[in-house]
C-alpha positions in Angstrom: -9.2 -23.0 -6.9 -9.1 -19.2 -6.4 -9.5 -17.2 -9.6 -7.5 -14.0 -9.3 -7.2 -10.6 -10.8 -4.0 -8.6 -10.0 -4.2 -4.8 -10.1 -0.6 -3.8 -10.5 1.0 -7.0 -11.6 4.4 -5.5 -12.7 5.1 -3.8 -9.3 7.0 -5.5 -6.5 3.8 -6.8 -4.8 2.2 -8.0 -8.0 5.4 -9.7 -9.1 5.7 -11.5 -5.7 2.1 -12.4 -5.8 2.7 -14.2 -9.2 5.6 -16.1 -7.6 3.2 -17.4 -4.9 0.6 -18.3 -7.6 3.3 -20.0 -9.7 4.4 -22.1 -6.8 0.8 -23.2 -6.1 -0.8 -23.9 -9.5 -3.4 -26.3 -8.1 -4.7 -23.6 -5.7 -4.7 -20.4 -7.8 -5.4 -19.3 -11.4 -4.7 -15.8 -12.8 -7.6 -14.5 -14.9 -6.6 -10.8 -15.2 -3.5 -8.6 -15.0 -3.1 -4.9 -15.0 0.0 -2.6 -15.3 0.9 1.0 -15.8 3.5 1.4 -18.5 5.8 -1.6 -18.1 4.4 -3.5 -21.1 7.6 -5.5 -21.5 7.2 -7.3 -18.2 3.4 -7.5 -18.6 3.9 -9.3 -21.9 6.1 -11.9 -20.2 3.4 -12.4 -17.5 0.7 -12.8 -20.2 2.8 -15.5 -22.0 3.3 -17.3 -18.7 -0.1 -17.1 -17.1 -2.4 -16.7 -20.1 -5.0 -14.6 -18.5 -8.4 -13.9 -20.0 -7.6 -10.2 -20.2 -5.0 -7.6 -19.3 -5.0 -3.8 -19.1 -2.5 -0.9 -19.3 -2.8 2.7 -18.4 -2.9 4.2 -21.9 -4.6 3.3 -25.2 -1.3 3.8 -27.1 0.5 1.3 -24.9 -2.5 -1.1 -25.4 -2.1 -0.9 -29.2 1.6 -1.7 -28.9 0.9 -4.7 -26.7 -1.9 -5.9 -29.0 0.5 -5.8 -31.9 3.3 -7.7 -30.1 0.9 -10.4 -28.9 -0.9 -10.8 -32.2 -0.9 -14.5 -33.1 0.8 -15.5 -29.9 -1.9 -15.0 -27.2 -5.7 -14.8 -27.0 -5.6 -12.4 -24.0 -7.8 -9.4 -24.5 -6.0 -6.1 -24.0 -7.8 -3.1 -22.5 -6.7 0.3 -21.5 -7.2 3.1 -19.0 -9.3 3.3 -15.8 -12.2 1.8 -17.6 -10.1 -1.3 -18.5 -8.9 -1.6 -14.9 -12.5 -1.4 -13.6 -13.7 -4.0 -16.1 -11.0 -6.5 -15.0 -11.5 -5.8 -11.3 -15.2 -6.7 -11.8 -14.8 -9.8 -14.1 -17.6 -12.2 -13.4 -15.2 -15.2 -13.3 -12.8 -13.6 -10.7 -13.4 -14.2 -7.0 -10.3 -12.5 -5.5 -8.7 -9.2 -6.5 -5.2 -8.4 -5.4 -5.1 -4.6 -5.1 -1.4 -3.7 -5.6 -1.5 -0.6 -7.8 0.7 2.3 -6.5 -1.0 5.4 -5.0 -4.4 6.9 -5.4 -4.8 5.3 -8.8 -5.7 2.0 -7.0 -8.8 3.5 -5.3 -11.4 3.3 -8.1 -10.5 -0.2 -9.4 -10.5 -1.5 -5.8 -13.9 0.1 -5.2 -15.2 -1.4 -8.4 -14.0 -4.9 -7.2 -15.9 -4.4 -3.9 -19.0 -3.2 -5.8 -18.8 -6.5 -7.8 -18.6 -8.5 -4.6 -15.0 -9.7 -5.0 -12.8 -10.4 -2.0 -9.9 -8.1 -1.7 -6.2 -8.9 -0.9 -5.2 -5.3 -0.1 -1.7 -3.9 -0.6 -2.8 -0.4 -1.8 -2.9 1.4 1.5 -4.0 4.7 -0.2 -7.4 3.2 -0.8 -7.9 3.0 3.0 -6.1 6.3 3.7 -8.3 8.3 1.3 -11.6 6.5 1.7 -11.4 4.2 4.7 -15.0 4.6 6.1 -16.5 4.5 2.6 -14.6 1.3 1.7 -15.2 -0.5 4.9 -18.9 0.4 4.9 -19.3 -0.7 1.3 -17.4 -4.0 1.9 -19.8 -4.7 4.8 -22.8 -4.0 2.6 -21.5 -6.3 -0.1 -20.3 -9.1 2.3 -16.8 -8.6 1.0 -13.7 -9.8 2.9 -10.7 -7.5 2.9 -7.4 -9.2 3.8 -4.3 -7.1 4.3 -1.1 -7.7 2.4 1.1 -5.0 4.0 3.4 -6.8 6.3 2.4 -4.7 9.3 -1.3 -5.1 8.8 -0.9 -8.8 8.0 1.0 -9.1 11.3 -1.9 -7.4 13.2 -4.5 -9.5 11.5 -2.5 -12.7 12.4 -2.1 -11.6 16.0 -5.8 -11.0 16.3 -6.7 -14.6 15.3 -8.2 -16.6 18.2 -8.7 -13.7 20.5 -11.8 -11.8 21.6 -11.9 -8.4 19.9 -13.1 -6.6 23.1 -9.9 -7.8 24.8 -7.7 -5.7 22.5 -5.9 -2.8 24.2 -3.7 -1.4 21.5 -1.7 -2.3 18.4 2.0 -1.5 17.9 3.1 -0.9 14.3 6.9 -1.4 13.8 8.9 0.7 11.3 12.4 0.1 10.0 13.1 3.8 10.2 14.2 3.9 6.6 17.7 4.6 5.3 18.1 7.9 7.2 17.2 7.1 10.7 20.8 7.8 12.0 21.7 10.5 9.4 22.5 14.0 10.7 19.8 16.5 9.9 22.1 18.8 8.0 22.9 15.9 5.7 19.2 15.5 4.9 19.3 18.9 3.2 21.2 17.3 0.3 19.7 13.9 0.1 19.3 12.7 -3.5 16.5 10.5 -4.9 19.2 7.8 -5.5 20.1 7.8 -1.9 16.5 7.8 -0.7 15.7 4.8 -2.9 18.3 2.6 -1.1 16.1 1.0 1.6 18.1 -1.1 4.1 15.6 -4.0 4.5 12.9 -4.1 1.8 12.8 -4.2 -2.0 9.8 -2.0 -2.9 8.6 0.4 -5.6 9.9 4.0 -5.8 7.0 5.8 -4.2 6.7 3.5 -1.2 10.5 3.6 -0.7 10.5 7.4 -0.5 7.5 7.2 1.8 9.5 4.8 4.0 12.5 7.3 4.0 10.2 10.1 5.2 8.2 7.7 7.5 5.1 8.9 5.7 4.5 5.2 4.9 4.1 4.5 8.6 1.7 7.4 8.9 -0.4 6.1 6.0 -0.3 2.7 7.8 -1.7 4.2 11.0 -4.7 5.6 9.0 -5.1 2.3 7.2 -5.0 0.3 10.5 -7.6 2.6 12.0 -10.2 1.6 9.5 -9.1 -2.0 8.8 -9.3 -2.9 12.5 -11.9 -0.4 13.7 -9.6 1.4 16.1 -9.4 4.8 17.8 -6.3 6.7 16.8 -5.1 6.5 20.5 -5.0 2.7 20.3 -2.2 2.8 17.7 1.5 3.1 18.7 4.6 3.1 16.6 8.1 1.8 17.3 11.2 2.1 15.2 12.6 -1.5 14.8 15.6 -1.4 12.5 15.9 -5.2 12.2 12.4 -5.6 10.6 11.9 -9.0 12.2 8.8 -8.2 14.4 6.3 -6.9 11.8 3.8 -5.6 14.3 2.2 -6.5 17.7 -1.1 -6.5 19.5 -1.4 -5.8 23.2 -4.4 -7.2 25.1 -5.9 -5.8 28.3 -4.2 -8.4 30.5 -0.8 -7.1 29.4 0.0 -9.9 26.9 1.6 -8.8 23.7 1.3 -11.1 20.6 3.9 -10.4 18.0 4.2 -11.8 14.4 7.8 -12.4 13.4 9.6 -13.5 10.2 12.3 -12.5 7.8 11.6 -9.3 5.9 10.0 -10.8 2.7 6.6 -9.9 1.2 6.0 -13.5 0.1 4.8 -14.4 3.6 2.0 -11.8 3.9 1.0 -12.2 0.3 0.8 -16.0 0.8 -1.3 -15.7 3.9 -3.8 -13.2 2.4 -4.4 -15.7 -0.5 -4.5 -18.9 1.5 -6.3 -17.6 4.6 -7.4 -19.3 6.9 -4.9 -21.9 5.9 -1.1 -21.4 5.4 0.8 -22.5 2.3 4.4 -23.7 2.2 6.9 -21.2 0.8 10.5 -21.5 -0.2 11.6 -18.9 2.2 14.4 -19.6 4.7 13.5 -19.9 8.4 14.1 -17.0 10.7 17.2 -17.7 12.8 17.0 -15.5 15.8 20.4 -16.8 17.0 21.9 -15.2 14.0 20.0 -11.9 14.4 21.1 -11.7 18.0 19.5 -8.5 19.1 16.2 -6.8 18.4 16.0 -3.1 19.2 13.1 -0.6 19.5 12.7 3.1 20.1 10.1 5.8 19.7 10.1 7.7 16.4 11.3 11.3 16.5 8.3 13.3 15.3 10.4 16.4 14.7 12.8 14.5 12.5 10.0 12.6 10.7 7.5 15.4 10.2 5.6 13.4 7.6 4.6 10.9 10.3 3.3 13.7 12.6 1.3 15.1 9.7 -0.3 11.8 8.9 -1.4 11.3 12.5 -2.7 14.9 12.6 -4.7 14.2 9.4 -6.2 11.1 10.9 -7.2 13.0 14.1 -8.9 15.7 12.0 -10.6 13.1 9.8 -13.2 13.7 7.1 -11.4 14.8 3.8 -8.0 15.6 5.4 -6.4 12.1 5.0 -7.3 12.2 1.3 -5.7 15.7 1.1 -2.6 14.5 2.9 -2.3 11.6 0.5 -2.8 13.7 -2.6 -0.2 16.3 -1.5 2.2 13.6 -0.6 2.0 12.0 -4.0 2.7 15.3 -5.6 5.6 16.0 -3.2 7.2 12.5 -3.7 6.9 12.7 -7.5 8.4 16.2 -7.4 11.3 15.0 -5.3 12.0 12.1 -7.6 12.0 14.5 -10.5 14.5 16.8 -8.8 11.9 19.6 -8.4 11.8 19.5 -4.6 14.3 18.8 -1.8 13.9 15.9 0.6 13.2 18.2 3.6 10.7 20.2 1.5 8.4 17.1 1.2 6.7 17.6 4.6 6.7 21.4 4.1 4.6 21.1 0.9 2.2 18.7 2.5 1.8 20.8 5.6 1.1 24.0 3.6 -1.5 22.1 1.6 -3.2 20.8 4.7 -3.1 24.2 6.4 -5.3 25.8 3.8 -7.8 22.9 3.4 -11.2 23.2 5.0 -12.2 19.6 5.8 -15.5 18.3 4.5 -17.5 15.0 4.8 -16.5 12.1 2.5 -19.7 10.0 2.5 -19.1 8.7 -1.0 -16.3 8.1 -3.5 -17.1 11.3 -5.5 -16.3 13.4 -2.4 -13.1 11.5 -1.9 -12.0 12.2 -5.4 -13.0 15.9 -5.0 -10.6 16.1 -2.0 -7.8 14.4 -4.0 -8.2 16.7 -7.0 -8.1 19.8 -4.7 -5.0 18.5 -2.9 -3.1 17.9 -6.1 -4.0 21.2 -7.7 -3.2 23.1 -4.5 0.1 21.3 -4.0 1.2 21.9 -7.5 0.5 25.7 -7.1 2.3 25.8 -3.7 5.3 23.9 -5.3 5.9 26.8 -7.6 6.2 29.1 -4.5 8.7 26.7 -2.8 10.9 26.6 -5.9 11.0 30.4 -6.4 
């Protein structure tokens, strides 16, 4: 039985992971849960799964949760980054699902690797910010990192049973988000409510906005580079609106292996937890005869400037991907708050990148230094964009 800690249990990935665990009680046991501010849902999860401990982002929220659980649960309640780190490194845990949103997931995930836990990774920002540090540390600790992102899970599955030296390239697919056919002039007035209506996937707010700008695909390019030890030139992207082929691997003989399925995160979560086996799910079968047509086209890098910026950051390397990520998180948060227009998101990120002088990120402290610089700089530049 795998003993699991979930970093980000109240988000969409965390909630789906709990569905997989609930359906396979003989295979998995939840020992720790963490959340940001959604203590209502976390409390329900605690009652259902009875973990050893849980953590929330703030001590005040932890006090509220302790009061509500008093006399009803023996779960220990912790708070803050220190609480997340402690739960990620619990001695009894063997697998950590890293599903926190954004850069906040980096330190707890690193702590889990430090403690020798296997990682089921949904927090792509961990790899974007600190890919070489994370992969090197995982190798040193003999830690397995299994991807949960549907695209990276597809690549991982398509690599099984093949010689690594035969790989020619990978092809990441992207839905194109809700605005792939929208006229550019309309994009000037896009509201957060419109941007949060993804046509295919049910995701958290931050990743949904990233999907609308195609930054999410850019972050996935950087993640794939480190997860699969690729050159940036070995990674291609295709817009695939149907979201049926989740990604592909091309081998040097011209064969292309694709992983297909309905667009539901239960599948990659289940595979990451059950690897190398596969567990039954309650998902309906993919019926290609009902889909009819699968379409593909190259992304428009002018239209989706965030994607171009992510690829540029990956090519520059060093601290630049961490700066890209930090600036993007400030830009997305500002857009959701109504402080920044949709088309201003890539402008703010590019301005931040333009004045950054890349430096080596040989350890986590240097990664965090780049992240802090990016956020501070982006906030200062934001004032100029608004004036």
